[in-house]
Every structure is written in structure tokens, then in C-alpha cells.
C-alpha positions as CSV (number, residue, x, y, z in Angstrom):
1,M,-8.9,-4.2,-32.7
2,N,-10.2,-7.7,-32.0
3,N,-6.9,-9.5,-32.6
4,N,-5.2,-7.1,-30.1
5,S,-8.0,-6.8,-27.6
6,K,-5.9,-8.3,-24.7
7,K,-3.1,-5.9,-25.4
8,Y,-5.4,-2.9,-25.5
9,K,-7.1,-4.1,-22.3
10,Y,-3.7,-4.5,-20.5
11,L,-2.6,-1.0,-21.6
12,F,-6.0,0.5,-20.7
13,N,-6.0,-1.0,-17.2
14,N,-2.5,0.3,-16.6
15,I,-3.5,3.8,-17.8
16,I,-6.4,3.8,-15.4
17,A,-4.2,2.8,-12.5
18,F,-1.5,5.4,-13.4
19,L,-4.2,8.0,-14.0
20,C,-5.6,7.6,-10.4
21,G,-2.1,8.0,-8.9
22,N,-0.4,10.6,-11.2
23,L,-3.3,12.8,-12.2
24,G,-4.4,13.1,-8.5
25,T,-0.9,14.1,-7.5
26,K,-0.5,16.6,-10.4
27,L,-3.9,18.1,-9.9
28,I,-3.2,18.6,-6.2
29,S,0.1,20.2,-7.2
30,F,-1.6,22.3,-9.8
31,F,-4.2,23.7,-7.4
32,M,-1.6,24.5,-4.8
33,V,0.0,27.1,-7.2
34,P,-2.4,29.9,-6.2
35,L,-1.3,29.3,-2.6
36,Y,2.4,29.6,-3.5
37,T,2.0,32.7,-5.7
38,N,0.0,34.5,-3.1
39,I,2.3,33.7,-0.2
40,L,5.8,33.5,-1.8
41,K,7.2,36.4,-3.7
42,P,8.4,35.9,-7.3
43,S,12.0,36.2,-6.1
44,E,11.5,33.6,-3.4
45,Y,9.7,31.2,-5.8
46,G,12.4,31.8,-8.4
47,E,15.1,31.0,-5.8
48,I,13.7,27.7,-4.6
49,D,12.9,26.8,-8.2
50,L,16.6,27.3,-9.0
51,I,17.7,25.1,-6.0
52,L,15.3,22.3,-7.0
53,S,16.7,22.6,-10.6
54,I,20.2,22.1,-9.2
55,I,19.0,19.2,-7.1
56,S,17.6,17.5,-10.3
57,V,21.2,17.6,-11.7
58,I,22.9,16.2,-8.5
59,S,20.3,13.6,-7.7
60,P,21.1,11.0,-10.4
61,F,24.8,10.9,-9.3
62,V,24.0,10.2,-5.7
63,A,22.7,6.6,-6.2
64,C,24.0,6.1,-9.7
65,G,20.4,6.3,-11.0
66,I,20.0,2.8,-9.5
67,H,16.2,3.1,-9.1
68,E,15.9,2.9,-12.9
69,G,17.8,-0.4,-12.8
70,V,15.7,-1.7,-10.0
71,M,12.5,-1.1,-12.0
72,R,13.8,-2.4,-15.4
73,F,15.4,-5.5,-14.1
74,S,12.5,-6.4,-11.8
75,L,10.3,-6.5,-15.0
76,D,12.4,-9.2,-16.6
77,K,10.9,-12.7,-16.9
78,D,12.1,-15.0,-14.1
79,A,13.8,-12.1,-12.3
80,D,15.0,-12.6,-8.7
81,T,13.3,-9.4,-7.6
82,K,14.6,-9.6,-4.0
83,M,18.2,-9.8,-5.4
84,V,17.5,-6.8,-7.6
85,L,16.2,-4.8,-4.6
86,S,19.1,-5.9,-2.4
87,I,21.7,-4.7,-5.0
88,G,19.8,-1.4,-5.4
89,L,19.8,-0.7,-1.7
90,R,23.5,-1.6,-1.3
91,I,24.5,0.7,-4.1
92,F,22.3,3.5,-2.6
93,M,23.8,3.1,0.9
94,L,27.4,3.3,-0.3
95,S,26.7,6.3,-2.6
96,S,24.9,8.1,0.2
97,V,28.0,7.9,2.5
98,V,30.2,9.2,-0.3
99,F,27.7,12.0,-0.9
100,I,27.7,13.2,2.7
101,L,31.5,13.4,2.5
102,I,31.3,15.6,-0.6
103,C,28.5,17.9,0.7
104,P,30.7,20.3,2.7
105,L,32.2,21.4,-0.7
106,F,28.9,23.0,-1.6
107,K,29.5,25.6,1.2
108,F,31.9,27.2,-1.2
109,V,29.3,27.5,-4.0
110,P,27.4,30.9,-3.6
111,I,24.1,29.8,-5.0
112,V,23.7,26.7,-2.8
113,S,25.8,27.5,0.3
114,Q,22.8,28.2,2.5
115,Y,20.9,25.1,1.3
116,V,23.5,22.3,1.8
117,E,21.6,20.4,4.5
118,F,18.3,20.8,2.6
119,I,19.9,19.5,-0.6
120,Y,21.3,16.4,1.1
121,L,18.1,15.5,2.9
122,Y,15.9,16.2,-0.1
123,I,18.0,14.0,-2.4
124,I,18.4,11.1,0.1
125,L,14.8,11.0,1.1
126,N,13.5,11.2,-2.4
127,E,15.9,8.6,-3.8
128,I,15.1,6.0,-1.2
129,M,11.4,6.6,-1.8
130,T,11.9,6.3,-5.5
131,I,13.8,3.0,-5.2
132,F,10.9,1.4,-3.3
133,L,8.3,2.8,-5.6
134,C,10.2,1.6,-8.7
135,Y,10.5,-1.8,-7.0
136,I,6.8,-1.9,-6.5
137,R,6.3,-0.9,-10.2
138,G,8.8,-3.5,-11.3
139,M,6.7,-6.1,-9.5
140,D,3.8,-5.1,-11.7
141,N,1.8,-3.9,-8.7
142,I,0.6,-0.8,-10.6
143,K,-2.4,-0.1,-8.3
144,L,-0.2,0.2,-5.2
145,Y,2.4,2.2,-7.1
146,S,-0.3,4.7,-8.2
147,F,-1.9,4.9,-4.8
148,L,1.4,5.7,-3.2
149,G,2.0,8.4,-5.9
150,F,-1.4,10.0,-5.0
151,F,-0.7,9.6,-1.3
152,S,2.7,11.4,-1.7
153,G,1.0,14.3,-3.6
154,F,-1.8,14.6,-1.1
155,L,0.6,14.6,1.9
156,T,2.8,17.3,0.3
157,A,-0.3,19.5,-0.2
158,F,-1.5,18.9,3.4
159,L,1.9,19.8,4.8
160,N,2.2,22.9,2.6
161,I,-1.1,24.2,3.9
162,L,-0.1,23.4,7.4
163,F,3.3,25.1,7.3
164,L,2.4,28.0,4.9
165,V,-1.1,28.9,5.9
166,V,-1.5,27.7,9.5
167,F,2.0,28.2,10.9
168,K,2.9,30.9,8.4
169,L,6.5,29.7,8.0
170,G,6.9,31.0,4.4
171,L,9.8,29.5,2.4
172,F,11.1,27.6,5.4
173,G,7.7,25.9,5.8
174,Y,7.7,25.0,2.1
175,K,11.1,23.3,2.4
176,I,10.0,21.4,5.6
177,S,6.9,20.1,3.8
178,I,8.7,18.7,0.8
179,L,11.2,16.9,3.1
180,L,8.6,15.3,5.3
181,S,6.5,14.0,2.4
182,P,9.0,11.5,0.9
183,F,10.1,10.3,4.4
184,I,6.5,9.5,5.4
185,T,5.7,8.0,2.0
186,T,8.6,5.6,2.2
187,I,7.6,4.3,5.7
188,F,4.0,4.0,4.4
189,A,5.1,2.1,1.3
190,I,7.1,-0.5,3.3
191,I,4.2,-1.1,5.6
192,I,1.3,-1.4,3.2
193,G,3.4,-3.0,0.5
194,N,4.6,-5.6,3.0
195,L,8.2,-4.9,1.7
196,S,9.9,-5.7,5.0
197,K,10.2,-9.4,3.9
198,D,11.9,-8.3,0.7
199,I,14.4,-5.8,2.2
200,S,17.9,-7.2,2.5
201,I,21.4,-6.0,1.8
202,K,22.9,-9.5,2.1
203,K,22.0,-10.7,-1.4
204,W,24.6,-9.9,-4.1
205,K,25.3,-11.2,-7.6
206,K,28.2,-9.5,-9.3
207,S,27.1,-10.0,-12.9
208,L,23.6,-8.7,-12.2
209,A,25.0,-5.7,-10.3
210,I,27.2,-4.8,-13.2
211,D,24.3,-5.1,-15.7
212,M,22.1,-3.0,-13.5
213,L,24.9,-0.4,-13.1
214,K,25.6,-0.3,-16.9
215,Y,21.9,0.3,-17.5
216,S,21.5,2.9,-14.8
217,L,24.8,4.7,-15.3
218,I,24.1,5.6,-18.9
219,L,20.9,7.2,-17.7
220,I,22.9,9.7,-15.5
221,P,24.4,11.7,-18.5
222,N,20.9,11.3,-20.0
223,S,19.4,12.9,-16.9
224,I,22.0,15.7,-17.0
225,L,21.3,16.3,-20.7
226,W,17.5,16.4,-20.0
227,W,18.2,18.9,-17.2
228,C,20.0,21.0,-19.8
229,I,16.8,20.8,-22.0
230,N,14.3,21.3,-19.1
231,A,16.0,23.5,-16.6
232,S,19.1,25.2,-17.9
233,D,16.8,27.9,-19.3
234,R,16.0,28.9,-15.7
235,F,19.7,29.8,-15.1
236,F,19.9,31.7,-18.4
237,V,16.8,33.6,-17.6
238,S,17.9,34.3,-14.0
239,Y,21.4,35.6,-15.0
240,M,20.5,37.2,-18.3
241,C,17.3,38.7,-17.0
242,S,16.5,38.4,-13.3
243,T,15.4,35.8,-10.6
244,A,11.9,37.6,-10.6
245,D,11.7,36.9,-14.4
246,N,12.6,33.3,-13.7
247,G,9.8,33.1,-11.1
248,I,7.4,34.2,-13.8
249,Y,8.9,31.9,-16.4
250,A,8.7,29.0,-13.9
251,M,5.0,29.7,-13.5
252,S,4.5,29.6,-17.3
253,Y,5.3,25.8,-17.1
254,K,2.2,25.1,-14.9
255,I,-0.5,24.7,-17.6
256,P,1.9,23.0,-20.1
257,T,2.8,20.6,-17.3
258,L,-0.8,19.3,-17.3
259,L,0.0,18.1,-20.9
260,N,3.2,16.5,-19.6
261,T,1.2,14.8,-16.9
262,V,-1.2,13.2,-19.4
263,S,1.9,12.1,-21.5
264,T,3.6,10.7,-18.4
265,I,0.5,8.7,-17.4
266,F,0.3,7.2,-20.8
267,M,4.0,6.5,-21.2
268,Q,4.3,4.8,-17.8
269,S,1.6,2.5,-19.0
270,W,3.0,2.1,-22.5
271,Q,6.5,1.3,-21.3
272,M,5.1,-1.9,-19.7
273,S,3.5,-2.8,-23.0
274,A,6.6,-1.8,-25.1
275,I,8.8,-4.3,-23.1
276,R,6.3,-7.0,-23.9
277,E,5.9,-6.1,-27.6
278,Y,9.6,-5.5,-28.5
279,E,10.3,-9.2,-29.0
280,N,7.0,-9.8,-30.7
281,K,7.4,-9.5,-34.4
282,E,3.6,-9.4,-34.9
283,G,3.3,-6.4,-32.6
284,S,4.0,-3.7,-35.2
285,E,0.3,-3.3,-36.0
286,F,-0.5,-2.7,-32.4
287,C,2.4,-0.3,-31.9
288,N,1.5,1.7,-35.1
289,Q,-2.1,2.1,-33.9
290,I,-1.0,3.2,-30.4
291,Y,1.4,5.8,-32.0
292,K,-1.4,7.2,-34.1
293,L,-3.8,7.4,-31.2
294,L,-1.1,9.1,-29.1
295,I,-0.5,11.8,-31.8
296,F,-4.2,12.4,-32.1
297,F,-4.9,12.6,-28.4
298,M,-1.8,14.7,-27.4
299,G,-2.5,17.0,-30.4
300,L,-6.1,17.6,-29.2
301,A,-5.0,18.2,-25.6
302,T,-2.4,20.7,-26.8
303,L,-4.9,22.6,-28.9
304,I,-7.4,22.8,-26.0
305,L,-4.7,24.1,-23.6
306,L,-3.6,26.7,-26.2
307,L,-7.2,27.9,-26.3
308,I,-7.7,28.2,-22.5
309,N,-4.1,29.1,-21.5
310,K,-4.5,32.9,-21.2
311,S,-7.9,32.9,-19.5
312,V,-6.9,30.3,-16.9
313,L,-3.6,31.9,-16.0
314,N,-5.3,35.3,-15.4
315,I,-7.5,33.6,-12.8
316,Y,-5.1,31.0,-11.5
317,V,-2.0,32.9,-10.5
318,G,-1.2,36.0,-8.5
319,Y,-1.3,39.4,-10.3
320,E,2.6,39.6,-10.5
321,Y,2.7,36.3,-12.4
322,R,0.0,36.9,-15.1
323,S,2.4,37.7,-17.9
324,A,3.5,34.0,-17.7
325,W,0.9,33.1,-20.3
326,I,3.1,34.6,-23.0
327,Y,5.7,31.8,-22.8
328,S,3.3,28.9,-22.3
329,P,2.3,28.1,-26.0
330,F,5.9,27.2,-27.0
331,L,6.3,25.0,-23.9
332,M,3.0,23.2,-24.8
333,I,4.5,22.3,-28.2
334,S,7.6,21.2,-26.4
335,F,5.6,18.7,-24.3
336,F,3.7,17.5,-27.3
337,A,6.9,16.7,-29.1
338,G,8.3,15.3,-25.8
339,S,5.4,12.8,-25.6
340,L,6.2,11.4,-29.0
341,G,9.9,11.4,-28.3
342,T,9.2,9.4,-25.1
343,F,7.1,6.9,-27.1
344,W,10.1,6.2,-29.5
345,G,12.4,6.2,-26.5
346,S,10.4,3.3,-24.9
347,F,11.8,0.9,-27.5
348,Y,15.4,1.8,-26.5
349,I,14.5,1.0,-22.8
350,A,12.8,-2.3,-23.9
351,S,15.9,-3.4,-25.8
352,K,18.3,-2.0,-23.1
353,K,20.3,-0.4,-26.0
354,M,20.8,3.0,-24.6
355,N,23.7,4.5,-26.6
356,K,21.5,6.2,-29.3
357,Y,19.0,7.0,-26.6
358,L,21.8,9.0,-24.9
359,Q,22.8,10.6,-28.3
360,S,19.3,12.0,-28.9
361,A,19.4,13.8,-25.5
362,L,22.9,15.1,-26.3
363,F,21.6,16.6,-29.6
364,G,18.7,18.2,-27.8
365,A,20.8,19.6,-25.0
366,L,23.4,21.2,-27.3
367,V,20.6,22.8,-29.4
368,N,18.9,24.1,-26.2
369,I,22.1,25.7,-24.7
370,I,23.1,27.4,-27.9
371,L,19.6,28.7,-28.6
372,N,19.1,29.9,-25.0
373,F,22.3,32.0,-25.2
374,L,21.4,33.4,-28.6
375,L,17.6,33.9,-28.3
376,I,17.4,35.2,-24.7
377,K,20.0,37.8,-25.6
378,Q,17.9,38.9,-28.5
379,V,14.3,38.6,-27.5
380,G,14.3,38.1,-23.7
381,T,12.6,35.4,-21.7
382,I,10.5,34.1,-24.5
383,G,13.7,33.0,-26.2
384,A,14.0,30.3,-23.5
385,A,10.6,28.9,-24.3
386,I,11.4,28.8,-28.1
387,A,14.8,27.1,-27.4
388,T,13.0,24.4,-25.3
389,M,10.5,23.8,-28.1
390,V,13.2,23.4,-30.8
391,S,15.3,21.1,-28.6
392,Y,12.3,18.7,-27.9
393,I,11.6,18.5,-31.6
394,V,15.3,17.7,-32.3
395,V,15.2,14.9,-29.7
396,L,12.0,13.4,-31.3
397,I,13.5,13.3,-34.7
398,A,16.8,11.8,-33.4
399,R,15.1,9.1,-31.5
400,A,12.8,8.1,-34.4
401,R,15.7,7.9,-36.8
402,G,17.9,6.0,-34.3
403,I,15.5,3.1,-33.7
404,R,13.7,2.9,-37.1
405,K,15.7,-0.1,-38.3
406,Q,14.8,-2.2,-35.3
407,I,11.0,-1.7,-35.3
408,N,8.4,-1.5,-38.0
409,L,7.0,1.9,-37.3
410,K,6.3,4.8,-39.6
411,F,7.4,8.2,-38.2
412,I,5.6,10.5,-40.6
413,N,1.9,9.8,-41.0
414,K,-1.3,11.8,-41.7
415,E,-1.9,12.2,-38.0
416,I,1.4,13.9,-37.3
417,L,1.0,16.1,-40.4
418,S,-2.5,17.3,-39.3
419,S,-1.3,17.9,-35.8
420,T,1.7,20.0,-37.0
421,V,-0.5,22.2,-39.2
422,C,-3.2,22.7,-36.5
423,L,-0.6,23.3,-33.8
424,I,1.1,26.0,-35.9
425,F,-2.2,27.8,-36.3
426,G,-2.9,27.2,-32.6
427,I,0.2,29.0,-31.5
428,I,-0.5,32.0,-33.8
429,I,-4.2,32.1,-32.6
430,S,-3.2,32.0,-28.9
431,Y,-1.7,35.5,-29.1
432,F,-5.0,37.0,-30.5
433,S,-7.4,39.0,-28.4
434,N,-9.9,36.9,-26.4
435,S,-12.9,37.2,-28.8
436,W,-10.9,36.1,-31.9
437,L,-8.9,33.6,-29.8
438,W,-12.0,31.6,-28.9
439,I,-13.7,31.8,-32.4
440,L,-10.6,30.8,-34.4
441,G,-9.4,28.4,-31.7
442,L,-12.7,26.4,-31.7
443,I,-12.7,26.3,-35.5
444,N,-9.1,25.0,-35.5
445,I,-10.1,22.2,-33.0
446,S,-13.2,21.3,-35.1
447,L,-11.2,20.9,-38.3
448,Y,-8.6,18.8,-36.4
449,L,-11.4,16.5,-35.1
450,I,-12.9,16.2,-38.6
451,Y,-9.6,15.3,-40.2
452,N,-8.9,12.7,-37.5
453,K,-12.3,11.1,-37.4
454,D,-10.8,7.6,-38.0
455,Q,-9.0,7.8,-34.7
456,I,-12.2,8.9,-32.9
457,I,-14.1,5.9,-34.4
458,I,-11.3,3.5,-33.2
459,L,-11.6,4.9,-29.7
460,I,-15.4,4.7,-29.7
461,N,-15.3,1.1,-30.9
462,F,-12.7,0.2,-28.3
463,F,-14.8,1.6,-25.4
464,E,-18.0,0.0,-26.8
465,T,-16.2,-3.4,-26.8
466,L,-14.8,-2.8,-23.3
467,I,-18.2,-1.9,-21.9
468,G,-19.8,-4.9,-23.7
469,N,-17.3,-7.2,-22.2
470,K,-17.9,-5.9,-18.7
471,K,-21.7,-6.3,-19.2
472,G,-21.1,-9.8,-20.4
473,C,-19.2,-10.6,-17.2
């Protein structure tokens, strides 16, 4: 720990900054769900969820995923960040014009024909906001990036309450609120980030633009493949069951998404460290220890959510959505595996070698589509949750195998073995009656903590050192 204290401190400070932004945003979103479920019908919520899923497929194509390139190339040493932003904005403007010419074709697609204007505005407003936020993150201004994330979430919640509760505009009000939020956030980011001096479309360097496009473009099929893993099940459920079933299934993601939020906060912070550590041959000890701590912490968080899932959902959602708890356990395991897969994926991003990164998503998407078709047909909606879980595990294994020759990391260790055993028991226990659920669940968590006492000691020592240093200051 002492030899790597600066690395841990850098990672910890970034985690705190991302925590303030992301967790605030996600918690606001989380606590808004009772509002949605008591105002919007399952069919309405299922319909807008389907449209937003379609948008998540279209969006990467609109600006060639250039926001990813803006962030990654701004992080390089000696990067001309103004040049990077200028290239990103020029590509965005050109692709936006092309997109508006294509949009009338959506009028002939039954599912989206009534949402063409909404789709265009939502994608454009969110993409320009994301470009500026990624630029701020690439400048290593994590505090401002996190604050803007929180501001965006708070603003969305405020506008939702205004249009849904005060003005009682229903689904139309929900759509207006999620359009206004990115627009206002973008203006706010430019003002308080003093970005007006950096904004230009005059700067251009062909070689850098090509490198940025190569990096960004390969993430487009990656985004599509992840859409297949994360959202294609919504279409299978909608068409093989019903849109009402999809509304309930979409609600089953809400508690597992808390797990994904924790993972996202850590991985945003870790990605900054991974880029630094990739070229450092002495960094393997640090990376191995972070990997063990990630497994331990995500395993513990998953076990806790498995324990409280049924009780919380019965209070948290409207009566028509309460059966959603049945699907959540498998989605929790999905996000646990997803967090580990993202950890391994950070080394592909650090090296800018994205081919095998793309292959892992391809494997996961194929498994997901095949299992969705087979399982939903046989067992109904829960088949979609199982398919998602298996596909995330496939991605994890593929990523770990693909990068293992380039980094000195051990994929299988005692932490992942203990997590696997306890999580299997956790899934089984989660379907027990409430009395047995709590008794066996708490025993399972206690055994997990005992077995992983070494990781607890490491965390305690780190915080004691951190507090001691602050007192010394």
C-alpha cells in the first residue's frame, strides 16, 4: 500500500468526484420512479422505454461516436486539446446535417413514425452535451464534470415534477423535460467551464482527425452490440409477450441499476488510472489489488441488493409493477459480471487496441439474441433476464482472455471464486419467503465477509493512512 499510496490517492479522489456527480444523478433518477409508475401506465412507460432503446442504437451513428474520441485523445500527454475539440465539433456538425436529411425516412417505420422530431432533438441535444462533458473530463477537470452530471440529473427531476405533477402533461411532459435538460446543461457547461475560448471549428489536423475517427468508429458497432445485450430483450419481451410486460420488465432494472451506478463511478475513475498504468511495467501489483478490491466490493453490493430487492420494490413501485422483483436477481448478476468486464476493457481503451474489445461485445450480443429467442419462448419474460446474465458473463471471459498476454493480471483468484459461490446461493435465497430470505441472506453475507477479511483489512489500512495524512496536513 505505501509504495502505491499516490496511485491509490489519485484513484480515491477521482472516485469521490465521480461519486458526487453520478450517484446524485442516479439517486434522483431512482427516486423519481414512484412518480413515473403512479402517473404513467405500464403501456406508456413501456412505449417510451422502447423509443429510448431505439435512440440508443441510432445515437452513436449520428456523430460517429466522436465524443469518445474527444475524451480519449484529450487525455494524451501533450495533446492539443483545442484541436481535439474543434475536430469533434466539425464532425458533429456535418453528421447532424446528414442525420436531418435521413430523418424523414423514419416516418415509414411504424414504431417510431410518431416520434421522429423527438428522436432528432433528443439525439442532437444529448450528443452536443456529451461532447462538451467528455472534453471537460479529458481536461482532467473531474470536479466540474461530476458537478455538471449532478446538475443535469437534478434539472431533469425538477422538469419532470413541473410537467408531470404541476402541469399534468403526462407522457408529453416527460418528453419535454428530457429534451430541455441537456440543452440547458450544455449552455451551463459552456458558461461555468469557460469553454467559449476553446470552442472553434477552424482548427483541423487530418492525421489527428483520422486517428480520432478510427478510435471512435470502432466503438459504434461496439455500442450496437451492447444495445443488443442491454436492450434487445425489451423488443423480444414486447413482441413475444406484450408492451405491458416490457414496462414491468423495464422496472426490474431499477434496483440492479444501482449496482451499475456504483460500477460506473468506479470505472470512470479507474479508466483515468488505467491509462496511466498501462505503460508502467511496475503497475501490475497495483492493478491486481484494485481488481481484487473491485470483486470484493461489487460482490458485497450485489449480495446486499439481492437481500433487499423484493422488500424495496414492493414499496418503491406502483402496484401494477410489483412482480418486477422476480427478474431483478439475474440482472444484478449481469451488472456484477459487467463491472469486471469493464475493468478488463479499460486496458483495451488505454492501449487504443479495440479489435478484441469489439469481438468480446460481438460474442455477448450473439449469445444474448439466441438465448432471448429460445428462453422467452419457453419460460416467458424471465428468460430475457437469464439471457442478459449469460451474455455479460461471456463478455467478461472474452475480454479477460483477449488482453491477458498484454498485462500481468490473474483472472481467476480466491475473491472471484468466493463471490461466485455466494452469489449462486444469493440468487436461490432471493426467491425464498421473507423470513427465510433475511435469515439465510444475512448468513450468506456474513460468510462472504469472513472469507474476504483480507480485503477488508486492506481497505481499513488505506482509510487509516488517508485520515492520518489529512490530520498531518
